[in-house]
N, C-alpha and C positions, 0 to 999 in steps of 0.2 A: 504494500500500500504506500503510495506516495505521500510525503508530508504536505500539509496544507501550506506551509511556508518553510523556506530554507534560507538560513542566514549564514553567510560566510565571512570570515575575517578578510576584508578587502579595504581599500582606501576609502570607500564611501561610508565606512563605519566610524571613522576618526572624529568627524565633527559631531555626530550624535552622541558618541561616548563622552566627548568633552562637555557637551551641553548637559548630559545627565549628571556628570560630576559636579558641575556648577549648580544645578538644581538641588543637589544633595548638600550644598553649602561648602564645597571644597574650592579653595583657591588653587589655581594651577599656574605653572610656569615652565618654560623650556630653557634648559641649560645646554649650551653647545661647547663642550670641551673636546677631548679626544673622541668622545662618542656623544651623540645626542641623547639627552635624558630629560624626560618630563617628570615633573613633581606635582603632587597634590597634597594639600595640608588642610586640616581642620581639627579643632580641639586638641592641638598640640601633637598630633600624630602626622608624620610625613610618610608619603608613599612615593616610590620612584619606580619608573618603568620606561621601556623604550618607546612606547606609544600610548595614546589615550585608552585604547581598548584593553591593553594589559593593565593599565593604571586602574581602570574601572573594575577589572577582575580582582586586583589586590584589595580595593576598597570593599567590594562585595564580599570577598572571602573574610576580611577582618570584621565586617559587620555581622556576617553569619556565624563566625566561630569565636569572635571576641578576642581577648588578649591571648587566649590559648589556641591561636591559629595554626601552630606547628603540628605536624602529625603526632597523634597520640600513640602510645605503646601499641604495637601490633597493626596499626593502620596501613603502613607501607607494605608489610608482608601480606596482609589481607587483600589489598588491591593487586599486588603482584600475582597472588594465587588466582584471583578472579580473572585478570586480564592476560596473564602469561603463565599458566600452570606448568608449562614445560621448563620454565626457568627456575622455579622455586622447588627446592627439595624438602621433603617432610622430615 
């Protein structure tokens, strides 16, 4: 069955992602040193990523998982078993 809508990480997602970050109260800026890095900040938390879509992903993950955003005990192994059962030994 075909999906009703298919979204792909393309250049046309960068402006909407930036607008969503702004609507969520994040200030964003672009720094161009050796590599281009975008930053978003709100409530004393800074997020950095290569593009606005990744930045929005960071903000969304932090919002969903809170300060304990890092993988919890067993999460990495569980995901590897699910997605790559041939790689993980029991």
